[in-house]
Backbone as CSV, one residue per row, in Angstrom:
resi,resn,N_x,N_y,N_z,CA_x,CA_y,CA_z,C_x,C_y,C_z
1,MET,-16.458,9.407,8.822,-15.930,8.173,9.402,-14.430,8.069,9.115
2,ILE,-13.706,7.480,10.050,-12.299,7.129,9.851,-12.210,5.610,9.782
3,THR,-11.506,5.111,8.781,-11.345,3.672,8.633,-9.883,3.291,8.864
4,TYR,-9.679,2.305,9.729,-8.350,1.784,10.032,-8.243,0.386,9.422
5,GLU,-7.182,0.163,8.647,-6.995,-1.141,8.018,-5.950,-1.938,8.783
6,PHE,-6.245,-3.229,8.967,-5.335,-4.117,9.688,-5.079,-5.364,8.843
7,PRO,-3.934,-5.420,8.137,-3.600,-6.635,7.383,-3.286,-7.777,8.335
8,VAL,-3.739,-8.955,7.973,-3.586,-10.095,8.871,-2.390,-10.965,8.490
9,ASN,-1.861,-10.810,7.295,-0.681,-11.592,6.918,0.359,-10.691,6.244
10,GLU,1.574,-11.195,6.124,2.684,-10.390,5.615,2.495,-10.017,4.149
11,ARG,1.860,-10.871,3.398,1.621,-10.581,1.973,0.802,-9.308,1.808
12,ILE,-0.281,-9.185,2.561,-1.128,-7.999,2.452,-0.431,-6.788,3.062
13,ARG,0.351,-6.988,4.109,1.138,-5.873,4.668,2.046,-5.274,3.595
14,THR,2.710,-6.127,2.827,3.612,-5.648,1.782,2.851,-4.851,0.732
15,LEU,1.680,-5.336,0.316,0.892,-4.634,-0.695,0.441,-3.268,-0.183
16,LEU,0.028,-3.198,1.075,-0.410,-1.921,1.641,0.759,-0.946,1.780
17,ARG,1.922,-1.459,2.152,3.105,-0.594,2.246,3.449,-0.019,0.872
18,LEU,3.392,-0.865,-0.145,3.698,-0.395,-1.493,2.670,0.626,-1.969
19,GLU,1.409,0.391,-1.681,0.371,1.356,-2.058,0.660,2.721,-1.436
20,ASP,1.011,2.721,-0.160,1.310,3.973,0.535,2.541,4.652,-0.068
21,LEU,3.564,3.875,-0.375,4.791,4.443,-0.921,4.565,5.024,-2.322
22,TYR,3.843,4.303,-3.163,3.568,4.820,-4.508,2.732,6.098,-4.447
23,ASP,1.793,6.174,-3.504,0.989,7.394,-3.348,1.877,8.567,-2.936
24,ARG,2.806,8.314,-2.013,3.723,9.381,-1.583,4.647,9.805,-2.722
25,MET,5.094,8.815,-3.477,5.951,9.113,-4.617,5.227,10.029,-5.605
26,ALA,3.983,9.705,-5.920,3.210,10.520,-6.863,3.001,11.930,-6.327
27,TYR,2.759,12.032,-5.027,2.528,13.349,-4.417,3.762,14.234,-4.546
28,PHE,4.900,13.737,-4.127,6.116,14.554,-4.148,6.605,14.815,-5.577
29,ALA,6.479,13.829,-6.469,6.922,14.012,-7.848,6.060,15.049,-8.562
30,GLY,4.807,15.169,-8.131,3.904,16.116,-8.762,4.097,17.552,-8.317
31,ARG,4.902,17.761,-7.289,5.155,19.116,-6.814,6.367,19.709,-7.543
32,GLU,6.711,20.952,-7.227,7.671,21.675,-8.058,9.034,21.915,-7.416
33,HIS,9.084,21.988,-6.098,10.336,22.375,-5.448,11.351,21.228,-5.495
34,ALA,12.610,21.568,-5.534,13.680,20.563,-5.565,13.640,19.669,-4.327
35,LEU,13.222,20.234,-3.177,13.133,19.423,-1.961,12.020,18.370,-2.074
36,ASP,10.944,18.707,-2.785,9.888,17.724,-3.036,10.422,16.589,-3.900
37,HIS,11.219,16.919,-4.881,11.767,15.884,-5.761,12.835,15.057,-5.051
38,HIS,13.508,15.666,-4.088,14.407,14.873,-3.240,13.594,13.850,-2.446
39,ALA,12.465,14.305,-1.868,11.611,13.386,-1.110,11.085,12.279,-2.017
40,ALA,10.728,12.619,-3.261,10.240,11.615,-4.210,11.306,10.558,-4.480
41,LEU,12.550,10.994,-4.615,13.635,10.054,-4.879,13.869,9.133,-3.685
42,MET,13.777,9.680,-2.474,13.944,8.847,-1.278,12.844,7.790,-1.196
43,VAL,11.616,8.175,-1.554,10.507,7.215,-1.546,10.726,6.161,-2.623
44,MET,11.269,6.561,-3.761,11.547,5.597,-4.819,12.518,4.524,-4.338
45,PHE,13.515,4.936,-3.559,14.452,3.958,-3.005,13.726,3.007,-2.038
46,GLU,12.771,3.539,-1.266,11.991,2.684,-0.361,11.177,1.669,-1.150
47,ILE,10.552,2.123,-2.239,9.779,1.206,-3.086,10.672,0.092,-3.599
48,MET,11.870,0.455,-4.031,12.821,-0.527,-4.555,13.110,-1.608,-3.519
49,GLU,13.294,-1.199,-2.258,13.603,-2.163,-1.205,12.408,-3.044,-0.869
50,VAL,11.235,-2.431,-0.705,10.047,-3.193,-0.287,9.613,-4.161,-1.385
51,ALA,9.680,-3.725,-2.642,9.176,-4.544,-3.745,10.190,-5.551,-4.267
52,SER,11.384,-5.577,-3.687,12.425,-6.462,-4.199,12.311,-7.897,-3.689
53,ARG,11.237,-8.188,-2.962,11.000,-9.586,-2.576,10.973,-10.441,-3.830
54,ALA,11.667,-11.557,-3.793,11.825,-12.385,-4.994,10.493,-12.867,-5.553
55,ASP,9.500,-13.091,-4.694,8.256,-13.698,-5.155,7.121,-12.701,-5.346
56,LEU,7.357,-11.393,-5.201,6.265,-10.419,-5.307,5.653,-10.423,-6.699
57,LYS,6.484,-10.359,-7.723,5.960,-10.343,-9.091,5.171,-11.611,-9.394
58,SER,5.716,-12.770,-9.037,5.010,-14.026,-9.309,3.719,-14.115,-8.495
59,ASP,3.733,-13.595,-7.261,2.511,-13.564,-6.449,1.427,-12.751,-7.144
60,LEU,1.816,-11.573,-7.650,0.841,-10.722,-8.330,0.319,-11.394,-9.601
61,LEU,1.218,-11.998,-10.367,0.793,-12.680,-11.592,-0.193,-13.802,-11.289
62,GLN,0.106,-14.600,-10.275,-0.782,-15.707,-9.918,-2.132,-15.203,-9.419
63,GLU,-2.104,-14.151,-8.617,-3.355,-13.623,-8.074,-4.209,-12.995,-9.162
64,LEU,-3.576,-12.272,-10.072,-4.336,-11.668,-11.176,-4.971,-12.742,-12.053
65,GLU,-4.227,-13.811,-12.330,-4.774,-14.897,-13.142,-5.928,-15.585,-12.408
66,ARG,-5.773,-15.786,-11.098,-6.846,-16.418,-10.313,-8.099,-15.550,-10.328
67,GLN,-7.919,-14.241,-10.172,-9.068,-13.336,-10.193,-9.706,-13.290,-11.583
68,ARG,-8.889,-13.373,-12.628,-9.435,-13.370,-13.984,-10.339,-14.570,-14.204
69,GLN,-9.892,-15.745,-13.758,-10.702,-16.949,-13.922,-11.995,-16.866,-13.106
70,THR,-11.881,-16.318,-11.889,-13.058,-16.178,-11.036,-14.082,-15.237,-11.661
71,LEU,-13.602,-14.122,-12.212,-14.508,-13.137,-12.808,-15.111,-13.634,-14.119
72,GLU,-14.320,-14.374,-14.905,-14.849,-14.926,-16.156,-16.040,-15.843,-15.887
73,ALA,-16.004,-16.522,-14.744,-17.094,-17.436,-14.392,-18.387,-16.697,-14.075
74,LEU,-18.299,-15.381,-13.872,-19.487,-14.588,-13.536,-20.232,-14.089,-14.766
75,ARG,-19.718,-14.371,-15.935,-20.395,-13.924,-17.157,-21.790,-14.555,-17.242
76,ASP,-22.723,-13.808,-17.811,-24.124,-14.220,-17.972,-24.877,-14.248,-16.648
77,ASN,-24.233,-13.751,-15.575,-24.935,-13.616,-14.294,-25.761,-12.329,-14.355
78,PRO,-27.095,-12.418,-14.229,-27.941,-11.215,-14.363,-27.688,-10.162,-13.290
79,GLN,-27.058,-10.555,-12.193,-26.780,-9.602,-11.119,-25.461,-8.863,-11.310
80,ILE,-24.725,-9.218,-12.359,-23.414,-8.619,-12.621,-23.484,-7.753,-13.872
81,SER,-22.976,-6.538,-13.774,-22.915,-5.649,-14.932,-21.831,-6.129,-15.890
82,GLU,-22.224,-6.455,-17.121,-21.261,-6.925,-18.117,-20.217,-5.848,-18.419
83,GLU,-20.665,-4.594,-18.451,-19.749,-3.504,-18.746,-18.685,-3.353,-17.665
84,ALA,-19.131,-3.399,-16.384,-18.179,-3.294,-15.275,-17.235,-4.490,-15.262
85,LEU,-17.777,-5.672,-15.547,-16.960,-6.884,-15.569,-15.895,-6.798,-16.652
86,ASP,-16.288,-6.320,-17.839,-15.328,-6.190,-18.941,-14.223,-5.209,-18.591
87,MET,-14.562,-4.115,-17.890,-13.556,-3.124,-17.519,-12.525,-3.712,-16.566
88,VAL,-13.002,-4.466,-15.563,-12.086,-5.068,-14.599,-11.205,-6.110,-15.282
89,LEU,-11.795,-6.941,-16.128,-11.020,-7.969,-16.828,-9.983,-7.338,-17.759
90,SER,-10.358,-6.237,-18.388,-9.410,-5.533,-19.258,-8.222,-5.003,-18.457
91,ASP,-8.502,-4.435,-17.285,-7.427,-3.941,-16.411,-6.503,-5.084,-16.002
92,ILE,-7.099,-6.206,-15.626,-6.311,-7.362,-15.185,-5.424,-7.875,-16.315
93,GLU,-5.980,-8.025,-17.517,-5.217,-8.566,-18.638,-4.093,-7.607,-19.047
94,HIS,-4.395,-6.314,-19.037,-3.382,-5.318,-19.394,-2.215,-5.341,-18.401
95,THR,-2.549,-5.373,-17.110,-1.511,-5.357,-16.076,-0.730,-6.661,-16.067
96,HIS,-1.417,-7.779,-16.269,-0.755,-9.088,-16.333,0.294,-9.086,-17.441
97,ALA,-0.080,-8.537,-18.604,0.853,-8.486,-19.729,2.036,-7.563,-19.428
98,ARG,1.770,-6.432,-18.781,2.853,-5.488,-18.438,3.837,-6.115,-17.452
99,LEU,3.326,-6.890,-16.501,4.204,-7.543,-15.537,5.086,-8.582,-16.225
100,LEU,4.511,-9.300,-17.171,5.284,-10.317,-17.889,6.377,-9.683,-18.739
101,GLU,6.129,-8.470,-19.254,7.116,-7.785,-20.088,8.354,-7.382,-19.286
102,ASN,8.160,-7.129,-17.991,9.271,-6.705,-17.131,10.093,-7.913,-16.709
103,THR,11.224,-8.100,-17.347,12.074,-9.240,-17.003,13.189,-8.776,-16.071
104,GLY,13.787,-9.732,-15.404,14.890,-9.406,-14.502,14.403,-8.950,-13.143
105,LYS,15.353,-8.564,-12.320,15.052,-8.148,-10.956,14.358,-6.801,-10.944
106,PHE,13.439,-6.645,-9.992,12.695,-5.399,-9.887,13.650,-4.222,-9.673
107,ALA,13.411,-3.128,-10.418,14.185,-1.884,-10.306,15.668,-2.101,-10.627
108,GLN,15.969,-3.063,-11.496,17.354,-3.305,-11.866,17.968,-2.079,-12.546
109,HIS,17.134,-1.319,-13.259,17.634,-0.120,-13.939,18.148,0.913,-12.944
110,LEU,17.583,0.926,-11.735,18.081,1.837,-10.701,19.398,1.328,-10.132
111,ARG,19.478,0.025,-9.914,20.701,-0.557,-9.351,21.896,-0.390,-10.287
112,GLU,21.624,-0.343,-11.579,22.703,-0.210,-12.557,23.130,1.242,-12.748
113,ASN,22.422,2.158,-12.123,22.761,3.579,-12.217,23.646,3.947,-11.027
114,GLU,24.942,4.035,-11.259,25.886,4.275,-10.160,25.612,5.602,-9.453
115,TRP,25.190,6.598,-10.213,24.909,7.909,-9.622,23.753,7.821,-8.632
116,LEU,22.674,7.152,-9.024,21.534,6.996,-8.117,21.917,6.159,-6.900
117,MET,22.693,5.115,-7.121,23.073,4.265,-5.993,23.988,5.001,-5.017
118,SER,24.780,5.942,-5.518,25.611,6.737,-4.606,24.731,7.637,-3.732
119,ILE,23.650,8.146,-4.313,22.701,8.960,-3.536,22.005,8.081,-2.500
120,LYS,21.581,6.894,-2.921,20.907,5.972,-2.001,21.815,5.616,-0.833
121,GLN,23.071,5.339,-1.132,24.014,4.963,-0.076,24.207,6.108,0.913
122,ARG,24.382,7.319,0.391,24.585,8.474,1.268,23.319,8.817,2.051
123,SER,22.139,8.522,1.491,20.885,8.876,2.164,20.678,8.077,3.444
124,GLY,21.396,6.954,3.588,21.298,6.182,4.816,22.082,6.792,5.967
125,ILE,22.856,7.832,5.671,23.634,8.536,6.698,22.891,9.816,7.058
126,PRO,22.591,10.057,8.325,21.898,11.306,8.692,22.626,12.527,8.150
127,GLY,21.912,13.342,7.386,22.523,14.526,6.786,23.531,14.217,5.707
128,GLY,23.476,13.027,5.150,24.524,12.574,4.237,24.392,13.010,2.795
129,VAL,23.338,13.755,2.461,23.172,14.170,1.071,23.264,15.698,0.939
130,CYS,24.084,16.314,1.767,24.322,17.753,1.637,25.080,18.016,0.332
131,GLU,25.053,19.281,-0.102,25.655,19.619,-1.386,27.149,19.341,-1.419
132,PHE,27.851,19.446,-0.256,29.284,19.171,-0.262,29.578,17.676,-0.275
133,ASP,28.564,16.837,0.089,28.726,15.380,-0.003,28.535,14.900,-1.436
134,LEU,27.507,15.466,-2.111,27.142,15.027,-3.455,26.945,16.248,-4.361
135,PRO,28.026,16.860,-4.801,27.890,18.060,-5.645,27.066,17.814,-6.909
136,SER,27.205,16.640,-7.503,26.456,16.361,-8.740,24.956,16.277,-8.477
137,TYR,24.590,15.786,-7.286,23.170,15.718,-6.923,22.643,17.129,-6.669
138,HIS,23.454,17.971,-6.047,23.077,19.367,-5.831,22.869,20.058,-7.182
139,TYR,23.723,19.751,-8.129,23.592,20.318,-9.486,22.262,19.882,-10.109
140,TRP,21.937,18.582,-9.974,20.676,18.074,-10.535,19.474,18.781,-9.914
141,GLN,19.522,19.026,-8.616,18.407,19.682,-7.943,18.205,21.124,-8.417
142,GLN,19.236,21.728,-8.994,19.125,23.108,-9.495,18.650,23.165,-10.946
143,GLN,18.454,22.007,-11.555,18.016,22.003,-12.949,16.543,22.420,-13.057
144,PRO,16.101,22.837,-14.269,14.703,23.255,-14.451,13.717,22.173,-14.050
145,LEU,12.540,22.601,-13.638,11.499,21.687,-13.170,11.222,20.584,-14.183
146,ALA,11.046,20.937,-15.436,10.700,19.949,-16.467,11.765,18.869,-16.578
147,GLN,13.024,19.254,-16.435,14.116,18.288,-16.548,14.100,17.312,-15.382
148,ARG,13.859,17.825,-14.176,13.800,16.943,-13.001,12.604,15.990,-13.097
149,ARG,11.466,16.522,-13.537,10.266,15.674,-13.650,10.455,14.585,-14.697
150,THR,11.107,14.929,-15.795,11.360,13.932,-16.833,12.230,12.797,-16.290
151,ALA,13.236,13.149,-15.522,14.116,12.126,-14.943,13.340,11.229,-13.986
152,LEU,12.529,11.829,-13.128,11.744,11.040,-12.173,10.796,10.090,-12.905
153,THR,10.170,10.591,-13.969,9.241,9.758,-14.747,9.971,8.583,-15.383
154,GLN,11.171,8.821,-15.903,11.954,7.742,-16.526,12.365,6.695,-15.499
155,TRP,12.753,7.142,-14.313,13.179,6.193,-13.278,12.008,5.383,-12.745
156,LEU,10.855,6.023,-12.623,9.696,5.339,-12.044,8.980,4.457,-13.055
157,GLY,9.091,4.783,-14.350,8.330,4.076,-15.375,8.379,2.558,-15.288
158,PRO,9.571,1.941,-15.266,9.632,0.476,-15.211,9.082,-0.117,-13.911
159,MET,8.840,0.729,-12.899,8.323,0.235,-11.619,6.796,0.294,-11.555
160,MET,6.159,0.882,-12.575,4.719,1.089,-12.534,3.870,-0.174,-12.693
161,PRO,4.301,-1.195,-13.464,3.469,-2.399,-13.534,3.209,-3.033,-12.170
162,ILE,4.197,-2.972,-11.267,3.979,-3.498,-9.915,2.889,-2.688,-9.229
163,LYS,2.922,-1.364,-9.371,1.886,-0.515,-8.770,0.505,-0.889,-9.309
164,GLU,0.404,-1.077,-10.626,-0.878,-1.411,-11.232,-1.404,-2.743,-10.694
165,GLY,-0.508,-3.713,-10.538,-0.916,-5.000,-9.982,-1.377,-4.877,-8.537
166,VAL,-0.617,-4.119,-7.746,-0.991,-3.895,-6.345,-2.345,-3.217,-6.252
167,ASP,-2.578,-2.204,-7.094,-3.844,-1.472,-7.061,-5.029,-2.383,-7.365
168,ILE,-4.890,-3.243,-8.359,-5.995,-4.131,-8.734,-6.292,-5.128,-7.619
169,VAL,-5.252,-5.745,-7.084,-5.457,-6.756,-6.037,-6.100,-6.129,-4.794
170,LEU,-5.609,-4.956,-4.386,-6.177,-4.309,-3.202,-7.604,-3.824,-3.448
171,ARG,-7.890,-3.387,-4.682,-9.261,-2.960,-4.993,-10.232,-4.135,-4.893
172,ILE,-9.831,-5.274,-5.437,-10.678,-6.470,-5.355,-10.827,-6.904,-3.902
173,LEU,-9.727,-6.840,-3.143,-9.765,-7.234,-1.733,-10.738,-6.355,-0.948
174,ARG,-10.632,-5.045,-1.129,-11.506,-4.128,-0.389,-12.960,-4.264,-0.813
175,ASN,-13.194,-4.532,-2.097,-14.565,-4.684,-2.579,-15.221,-5.955,-2.066
176,SER,-14.422,-6.871,-1.520,-14.982,-8.117,-0.984,-15.506,-7.957,0.443
177,ALA,-15.375,-6.754,0.995,-15.669,-6.526,2.417,-17.097,-6.927,2.797
178,LYS,-17.182,-7.641,3.894,-18.471,-7.940,4.535,-18.461,-7.218,5.883
179,SER,-19.375,-6.259,6.042,-19.331,-5.346,7.178,-20.439,-5.621,8.188
180,PHE,-20.089,-5.411,9.466,-21.038,-5.656,10.551,-20.941,-4.532,11.582
181,PRO,-22.078,-3.898,11.928,-22.076,-2.898,13.000,-21.986,-3.590,14.357
182,LEU,-21.054,-3.154,15.193,-20.801,-3.812,16.471,-20.611,-2.768,17.565
183,VAL,-20.527,-3.244,18.803,-20.285,-2.362,19.942,-19.158,-2.942,20.790
184,ALA,-18.178,-2.112,21.104,-17.100,-2.522,22.004,-17.471,-2.056,23.405
185,ARG,-17.883,-2.974,24.253,-18.303,-2.632,25.612,-17.087,-2.204,26.421
186,THR,-17.195,-1.035,27.014,-16.075,-0.417,27.754,-14.772,-0.479,26.942
187,GLY,-14.925,-0.279,25.636,-13.765,-0.173,24.769,-13.146,-1.465,24.302
188,ALA,-13.773,-2.606,24.589,-13.169,-3.886,24.209,-14.187,-4.770,23.494
189,PHE,-13.714,-5.506,22.502,-14.581,-6.417,21.742,-13.775,-7.655,21.367
190,GLN,-14.411,-8.817,21.482,-13.780,-10.071,21.056,-14.788,-10.902,20.288
191,GLN,-14.308,-11.521,19.226,-15.153,-12.415,18.440,-14.348,-13.647,18.063
192,MET,-14.907,-14.806,18.271,-14.220,-16.035,17.908,-14.212,-16.199,16.392
193,SER,-13.103,-16.650,15.855,-12.960,-16.763,14.404,-13.475,-18.082,13.853
194,GLY,-13.550,-19.085,14.686,-14.043,-20.376,14.229,-13.155,-21.026,13.185
195,GLY,-11.886,-20.693,13.207,-10.956,-21.297,12.252,-10.955,-20.652,10.884
196,LYS,-11.813,-19.648,10.662,-11.876,-18.990,9.362,-10.685,-18.039,9.189
197,THR,-10.154,-18.011,7.988,-9.037,-17.106,7.706,-9.564,-15.810,7.100
198,VAL,-8.870,-14.749,7.377,-9.205,-13.448,6.820,-7.893,-12.746,6.479
199,GLN,-7.889,-11.953,5.414,-6.645,-11.322,4.973,-6.546,-9.859,5.386
200,LEU,-7.687,-9.201,5.490,-7.688,-7.786,5.858,-8.922,-7.489,6.691
201,LEU,-8.711,-6.813,7.816,-9.810,-6.361,8.666,-9.804,-4.838,8.675
202,THR,-10.979,-4.234,8.649,-11.060,-2.780,8.762,-12.018,-2.422,9.893
203,VAL,-11.654,-1.381,10.607,-12.479,-0.852,11.695,-12.832,0.585,11.338
204,SER,-14.132,0.888,11.281,-14.591,2.232,10.961,-15.309,2.829,12.165
205,VAL,-14.945,4.067,12.504,-15.554,4.771,13.636,-15.823,6.219,13.214
206,VAL,-16.664,6.917,13.987,-16.918,8.319,13.690,-15.622,9.106,13.868
207,GLU,-15.443,10.125,13.039,-14.145,10.811,12.995,-13.824,11.606,14.252
208,ASP,-14.843,11.961,15.042,-14.545,12.747,16.246,-14.362,11.881,17.485
209,LEU,-14.291,10.554,17.301,-14.038,9.672,18.443,-12.601,9.873,18.919
210,PRO,-12.392,10.230,20.203,-11.036,10.509,20.695,-10.260,9.251,21.083
211,TYR,-10.528,8.154,20.397,-9.841,6.892,20.678,-9.455,6.246,19.354
212,VAL,-8.422,5.413,19.386,-7.995,4.677,18.197,-8.060,3.181,18.484
213,PRO,-8.362,2.379,17.470,-8.458,0.934,17.696,-7.099,0.241,17.643
214,GLU,-6.944,-0.744,18.498,-5.828,-1.689,18.400,-6.441,-3.050,18.119
215,LEU,-5.884,-3.773,17.188,-6.519,-5.023,16.768,-5.496,-6.139,16.702
216,SER,-5.893,-7.301,17.156,-5.097,-8.519,16.997,-6.025,-9.608,16.497
217,ALA,-5.503,-10.449,15.623,-6.355,-11.486,15.042,-5.536,-12.718,14.698
218,ASN,-6.148,-13.864,14.876,-5.594,-15.137,14.409,-6.770,-16.020,14.026
219,LYS,-6.495,-17.304,13.737,-7.588,-18.172,13.274,-8.566,-18.536,14.385
220,TYR,-8.236,-18.133,15.622,-9.118,-18.467,16.741,-9.991,-17.303,17.198
221,ALA,-9.451,-16.077,17.187,-10.212,-14.947,17.731,-9.744,-13.631,17.143
222,ILE,-10.664,-12.669,17.173,-10.375,-11.283,16.787,-10.618,-10.412,18.008
223,ASN,-9.633,-9.599,18.338,-9.751,-8.713,19.491,-9.575,-7.264,19.047
224,VAL,-10.520,-6.415,19.445,-10.436,-4.991,19.154,-10.470,-4.244,20.484
225,ARG,-9.535,-3.312,20.660,-9.469,-2.521,21.888,-9.291,-1.062,21.506
226,PHE,-10.113,-0.187,22.090,-10.011,1.239,21.812,-9.246,1.923,22.932
227,VAL,-8.219,2.672,22.533,-7.350,3.330,23.516,-7.162,4.794,23.124
228,THR,-6.723,5.606,24.090,-6.399,6.996,23.797,-5.124,7.028,22.951
229,PRO,-5.016,7.971,22.006,-3.788,8.068,21.210,-2.584,8.347,22.106
230,ALA,-1.466,7.743,21.775,-0.246,7.972,22.555,0.161,9.435,22.459
231,SER,0.666,9.974,23.538,1.125,11.362,23.550,2.413,11.446,24.360
232,GLN,2.997,12.631,24.371,4.238,12.827,25.117,4.003,12.801,26.622
233,SER,2.781,13.129,27.032,2.538,13.304,28.460,2.033,12.053,29.156
234,GLU,1.415,11.154,28.415,0.868,9.966,29.083,0.827,8.772,28.153
235,ARG,0.805,7.599,28.741,0.725,6.370,27.977,-0.720,6.131,27.547
236,PRO,-0.931,5.370,26.471,-2.307,5.064,26.049,-3.058,4.340,27.157
237,ARG,-4.321,4.672,27.291,-5.174,3.967,28.268,-6.468,3.559,27.579
238,GLN,-7.018,2.453,28.031,-8.202,1.913,27.378,-9.422,2.780,27.633
239,CYS,-10.252,2.871,26.610,-11.514,3.602,26.705,-12.419,2.923,27.736
240,GLU,-13.157,3.714,28.484,-14.070,3.167,29.492,-15.528,3.264,29.039
241,LEU,-15.752,3.772,27.831,-17.102,3.928,27.306,-17.388,2.857,26.259
242,ASP,-18.679,2.644,25.984,-19.057,1.763,24.884,-18.793,2.487,23.561
243,VAL,-18.229,1.772,22.598,-17.882,2.380,21.314,-18.593,1.647,20.187
244,ASP,-19.373,2.396,19.403,-19.996,1.830,18.208,-18.967,1.856,17.077
245,PHE,-18.827,0.742,16.372,-17.891,0.687,15.247,-18.382,-0.327,14.226
246,THR,-17.793,-0.275,13.058,-18.101,-1.243,12.003,-16.856,-2.066,11.724
247,LEU,-17.006,-3.373,11.775,-15.903,-4.285,11.488,-16.156,-4.951,10.139
248,SER,-15.177,-4.859,9.243,-15.310,-5.453,7.912,-14.264,-6.523,7.701
249,PHE,-14.689,-7.626,7.068,-13.825,-8.760,6.782,-13.582,-8.809,5.262
250,CYS,-12.310,-8.829,4.855,-11.963,-8.824,3.441,-11.116,-10.042,3.091
251,ASN,-11.499,-10.726,2.022,-10.751,-11.907,1.582,-10.718,-11.943,0.052
252,LEU,-9.601,-12.364,-0.496,-9.506,-12.552,-1.942,-10.117,-13.890,-2.336
């Protein structure tokens, strides 16, 4: 199955973007070539920009505290595993404390590094980080693998509490999913929302389906349309067949 996630509000869009960026950062930082570490640094700059919203940290702190109170109320529930509950609460408390320890603006340590900021500034220019533009950066890329990895780890370290908070909130959000098997007649499906709010919708289809879902949602209706993937030769067109899919509703 392939699952497509559709955030319904900007808050969840930001969390999903950060999740994707942190995953890419980990992938490139874990590789060995200097070009991989260049890609990791570019992603780090993206994380800095996306996560610099003034209220992101406070949003995460408030949400973690709200989830902690909600989960604490589940104690002594025979349908809830005490061990699993303790693990989740421990993660929440640990991450909450780490976020509180980080004072000041997000990624301020990067902004105060003139060398890194010169790379960031040049990276906005196509081809702007060639060795003749930034000789010192070229020198850094030629350093031993261990030295480059150590630098990346030091730069990313203060940014990790945000990642931990994002991971916990998204895990709780996804675990709240209520799923329903549905059929899109001739590739289209509509369901009235009845004024109910939802934060994340997911559409799951078989992986060999040659169509992709397009989704729009508001407090009045949810619309799903299956279309052919865009290509160089033709514009997307709506599916003319009935499509079986699973629609999941996720709310914190």
